[in-house]
C-alpha positions as a LaTeX table, in Angstrom:
\begin{tabular}{lrrr}
\hline
Residue & $x$ (\AA) & $y$ (\AA) & $z$ (\AA) \\
\hline
Met1 & 56.46 & 65.67 & $-6.75$ \\
Asn2 & 52.79 & 65.38 & $-5.91$ \\
Leu3 & 51.11 & 65.73 & $-2.50$ \\
Ala4 & 50.54 & 61.99 & $-2.01$ \\
Asn5 & 54.24 & 61.25 & $-2.47$ \\
Lys6 & 55.17 & 64.12 & $-0.14$ \\
Ile7 & 52.95 & 62.59 & 2.56 \\
Thr8 & 54.69 & 59.23 & 2.07 \\
Leu9 & 58.10 & 60.92 & 2.35 \\
Ala10 & 56.93 & 62.66 & 5.53 \\
Arg11 & 56.08 & 59.22 & 6.95 \\
Met12 & 59.60 & 58.08 & 6.15 \\
Ala13 & 61.06 & 61.23 & 7.73 \\
Leu14 & 59.20 & 60.48 & 10.99 \\
Ile15 & 60.97 & 57.12 & 11.35 \\
Pro16 & 64.33 & 58.53 & 12.60 \\
Leu17 & 62.43 & 60.78 & 15.04 \\
Phe18 & 60.64 & 57.70 & 16.35 \\
Met19 & 64.00 & 55.95 & 16.77 \\
Leu20 & 65.44 & 58.87 & 18.72 \\
Cys21 & 62.76 & 58.40 & 21.37 \\
Phe22 & 64.37 & 55.08 & 22.34 \\
Ile23 & 67.95 & 56.28 & 22.65 \\
Pro24 & 68.91 & 56.80 & 26.29 \\
Leu25 & 70.70 & 60.10 & 26.79 \\
Pro26 & 73.74 & 60.47 & 29.03 \\
Ser27 & 73.08 & 62.41 & 32.23 \\
Trp28 & 75.23 & 65.36 & 31.15 \\
Ile29 & 72.96 & 65.87 & 28.12 \\
Gln30 & 69.80 & 65.43 & 30.22 \\
Glu31 & 71.01 & 68.07 & 32.66 \\
Ser32 & 71.73 & 70.60 & 29.92 \\
Ser33 & 68.12 & 71.63 & 29.44 \\
Glu34 & 64.62 & 71.20 & 30.86 \\
Leu35 & 63.33 & 70.43 & 27.38 \\
Ile36 & 65.86 & 67.65 & 26.84 \\
Arg37 & 65.11 & 66.21 & 30.29 \\
Phe38 & 61.37 & 66.28 & 29.48 \\
Leu39 & 61.96 & 64.59 & 26.11 \\
Asp40 & 64.14 & 61.93 & 27.74 \\
Gln41 & 61.62 & 61.22 & 30.52 \\
His42 & 58.64 & 61.03 & 28.17 \\
Gly43 & 60.39 & 59.57 & 25.14 \\
Leu44 & 58.24 & 56.46 & 24.99 \\
Val45 & 54.95 & 58.37 & 24.91 \\
Ile46 & 56.37 & 60.82 & 22.36 \\
Gly47 & 57.57 & 57.84 & 20.32 \\
Val48 & 54.08 & 56.31 & 20.35 \\
Ile49 & 52.58 & 59.60 & 19.18 \\
Ile50 & 55.14 & 59.85 & 16.35 \\
Phe51 & 54.53 & 56.20 & 15.39 \\
Ala52 & 50.74 & 56.65 & 15.37 \\
Leu53 & 51.05 & 59.83 & 13.31 \\
Ala54 & 53.35 & 58.11 & 10.82 \\
Ala55 & 51.07 & 55.07 & 10.58 \\
Gly56 & 48.07 & 57.36 & 10.05 \\
Thr57 & 49.68 & 58.93 & 7.02 \\
Asp58 & 49.51 & 55.51 & 5.31 \\
Lys59 & 45.78 & 55.90 & 4.85 \\
Leu60 & 46.08 & 59.59 & 4.05 \\
Asp61 & 48.58 & 59.27 & 1.18 \\
Gly62 & 46.51 & 56.51 & $-0.44$ \\
Tyr63 & 43.33 & 58.56 & $-0.11$ \\
Val64 & 44.98 & 61.67 & $-1.61$ \\
Ala65 & 46.52 & 59.66 & $-4.45$ \\
Arg66 & 43.17 & 58.12 & $-5.41$ \\
Lys67 & 41.01 & 61.20 & $-4.87$ \\
Tyr68 & 43.24 & 63.58 & $-6.82$ \\
Asn69 & 44.43 & 61.04 & $-9.38$ \\
Gln70 & 48.02 & 61.24 & $-8.12$ \\
Ile71 & 48.88 & 57.55 & $-8.39$ \\
Thr72 & 52.45 & 57.28 & $-9.67$ \\
Asn73 & 55.07 & 54.57 & $-10.04$ \\
Leu74 & 57.16 & 56.41 & $-7.44$ \\
Gly75 & 54.22 & 56.29 & $-5.01$ \\
Lys76 & 53.71 & 52.58 & $-5.71$ \\
Leu77 & 57.34 & 52.05 & $-4.74$ \\
Leu78 & 57.58 & 54.44 & $-1.78$ \\
Asp79 & 54.31 & 53.61 & 0.00 \\
Pro80 & 55.00 & 49.93 & 0.75 \\
Leu81 & 58.65 & 50.76 & 1.44 \\
Ala82 & 57.62 & 53.36 & 4.03 \\
Asp83 & 55.26 & 50.84 & 5.65 \\
Lys84 & 57.93 & 48.17 & 5.84 \\
Leu85 & 60.51 & 50.58 & 7.27 \\
Leu86 & 58.11 & 51.94 & 9.88 \\
Ile87 & 57.01 & 48.51 & 11.11 \\
Ser88 & 60.51 & 47.00 & 10.94 \\
Val89 & 62.12 & 49.85 & 12.88 \\
Ala90 & 59.37 & 49.70 & 15.53 \\
Leu91 & 59.84 & 45.94 & 15.94 \\
Ile92 & 63.62 & 46.22 & 16.17 \\
Met93 & 63.35 & 49.00 & 18.77 \\
Met94 & 60.86 & 46.89 & 20.73 \\
Val95 & 63.24 & 43.91 & 20.70 \\
Gln96 & 66.02 & 46.23 & 21.90 \\
Glu97 & 63.79 & 47.34 & 24.80 \\
Asn98 & 62.85 & 43.70 & 25.59 \\
Leu99 & 59.19 & 44.43 & 24.90 \\
Ile100 & 58.79 & 41.56 & 22.41 \\
Gly101 & 60.66 & 38.40 & 21.54 \\
Ser102 & 63.04 & 38.58 & 18.60 \\
Trp103 & 61.19 & 35.72 & 16.90 \\
Ile104 & 58.17 & 38.01 & 16.44 \\
Ala105 & 60.29 & 40.58 & 14.63 \\
Val106 & 61.91 & 37.84 & 12.53 \\
Ile107 & 58.53 & 36.46 & 11.42 \\
Ile108 & 57.05 & 39.84 & 10.52 \\
Ile109 & 60.16 & 41.28 & 8.86 \\
Gly110 & 60.88 & 37.95 & 7.13 \\
Arg111 & 57.40 & 37.93 & 5.62 \\
Glu112 & 57.96 & 41.43 & 4.25 \\
Ile113 & 61.26 & 40.37 & 2.65 \\
Val114 & 59.64 & 37.34 & 0.98 \\
Ile115 & 56.71 & 39.40 & $-0.36$ \\
Thr116 & 59.06 & 42.12 & $-1.60$ \\
Ala117 & 61.13 & 39.48 & $-3.43$ \\
Leu118 & 57.95 & 38.12 & $-5.03$ \\
Arg119 & 56.98 & 41.63 & $-6.14$ \\
Met120 & 60.44 & 42.15 & $-7.66$ \\
Ile121 & 60.15 & 38.90 & $-9.64$ \\
Ala122 & 56.71 & 39.95 & $-10.87$ \\
Ser123 & 58.00 & 43.39 & $-11.79$ \\
Glu124 & 60.73 & 41.85 & $-13.94$ \\
Gln125 & 57.95 & 40.01 & $-15.81$ \\
Gly126 & 56.01 & 43.26 & $-16.24$ \\
Ile127 & 53.38 & 42.27 & $-13.69$ \\
Ala128 & 52.33 & 44.64 & $-10.90$ \\
Leu129 & 51.19 & 42.80 & $-7.78$ \\
Ala130 & 48.77 & 44.88 & $-5.75$ \\
Ala131 & 48.26 & 44.62 & $-2.02$ \\
Asp132 & 45.18 & 42.67 & $-1.01$ \\
Arg133 & 42.72 & 43.16 & 1.84 \\
Tyr134 & 44.58 & 40.68 & 4.04 \\
Gly135 & 47.75 & 42.74 & 3.69 \\
Lys136 & 45.82 & 45.82 & 4.74 \\
Leu137 & 44.36 & 43.98 & 7.75 \\
Lys138 & 47.88 & 42.82 & 8.62 \\
Met139 & 49.12 & 46.40 & 8.65 \\
Val140 & 46.23 & 47.58 & 10.87 \\
Leu141 & 46.82 & 44.76 & 13.36 \\
Gln142 & 50.58 & 45.36 & 13.39 \\
Val143 & 50.11 & 49.07 & 14.10 \\
Ala144 & 47.52 & 48.38 & 16.82 \\
Ala145 & 49.72 & 45.72 & 18.44 \\
Ile146 & 52.84 & 47.91 & 18.36 \\
Ile147 & 51.01 & 50.84 & 19.95 \\
Ala148 & 49.41 & 48.61 & 22.61 \\
Val149 & 52.72 & 46.94 & 23.50 \\
Leu150 & 54.60 & 50.26 & 23.62 \\
Leu151 & 51.94 & 51.64 & 25.97 \\
Asn152 & 52.18 & 48.51 & 28.15 \\
Asn153 & 48.51 & 47.61 & 27.55 \\
Val154 & 47.19 & 51.09 & 28.44 \\
Pro155 & 44.29 & 52.01 & 28.12 \\
Phe156 & 43.08 & 48.39 & 28.15 \\
Ser157 & 44.64 & 47.76 & 31.57 \\
Leu158 & 42.33 & 50.41 & 33.01 \\
Leu159 & 39.32 & 48.31 & 32.00 \\
Thr160 & 40.46 & 44.70 & 32.30 \\
Asp161 & 43.23 & 42.41 & 33.50 \\
Val162 & 43.35 & 40.80 & 30.05 \\
Arg163 & 46.60 & 41.53 & 28.20 \\
Val164 & 44.98 & 42.97 & 25.07 \\
Asp165 & 48.42 & 44.02 & 23.81 \\
Gly166 & 49.48 & 40.36 & 23.81 \\
Ile167 & 46.31 & 39.27 & 22.04 \\
Leu168 & 46.79 & 41.96 & 19.40 \\
Leu169 & 50.41 & 40.89 & 18.96 \\
Trp170 & 49.45 & 37.24 & 18.46 \\
Leu171 & 46.72 & 38.27 & 16.00 \\
Ala172 & 49.21 & 40.43 & 14.12 \\
Val173 & 51.71 & 37.56 & 13.86 \\
Gly174 & 49.00 & 35.11 & 12.77 \\
Val175 & 47.50 & 37.41 & 10.15 \\
Thr176 & 51.01 & 38.32 & 8.97 \\
Leu177 & 51.77 & 34.64 & 8.32 \\
Leu178 & 48.37 & 33.86 & 6.77 \\
Ser179 & 48.33 & 36.96 & 4.57 \\
Gly180 & 51.86 & 36.17 & 3.38 \\
Leu181 & 50.91 & 32.60 & 2.53 \\
Asn182 & 47.74 & 33.76 & 0.74 \\
Tyr183 & 49.69 & 36.39 & $-1.20$ \\
Ile184 & 52.25 & 33.80 & $-2.31$ \\
Val185 & 49.62 & 31.25 & $-3.37$ \\
Val186 & 47.42 & 33.72 & $-5.27$ \\
Asn187 & 50.29 & 35.51 & $-6.97$ \\
Tyr188 & 52.31 & 32.38 & $-7.72$ \\
Arg189 & 49.43 & 31.31 & $-9.97$ \\
Leu190 & 49.43 & 34.78 & $-11.55$ \\
Leu191 & 53.17 & 34.56 & $-12.21$ \\
Gln192 & 52.75 & 31.09 & $-13.73$ \\
Thr193 & 50.11 & 32.27 & $-16.21$ \\
Gly194 & 51.89 & 35.58 & $-16.85$ \\
Lys195 & 48.66 & 37.58 & $-16.61$ \\
\hline
\end{tabular}
């Protein structure tokens, strides 16, 4: 297994650690150790750090794969899967914590399911559908919005009363919908012509 794929797998391995940051611990576990108490009290911040680190590896694995000619079919499968898992888990955990409405998670996760289905249909026809620049913008906005919402608008709240986290979330939802529609329209034509 090459380095790029190992980086992608590391991103996937960070997802359960991110999830653990949202699980409230019973008091008897909290009292068992200073470290556990610290982790429980600062779980959200630790979760944001883990999420940001995992999201950052998305750029890194792609860079390594291209620079060192390590592009593989396994990487083409794992990379978007890791992205979808990371974003989906974050959204579900945020719904659980009442940080976002469930409809936001449904829209974003639903879009990913539709696009994945389209890619599977294309794959059966021997066509590889690549991500486009709108999909990359969507991912950047989703990551930025998730981090801003998890941090309750910090550091923006130190500078302004504007809820930048909310604006980023709305932008992420809008670009998610538009990029999904664009991807379907562009690639539907490709599937029709078979090229």
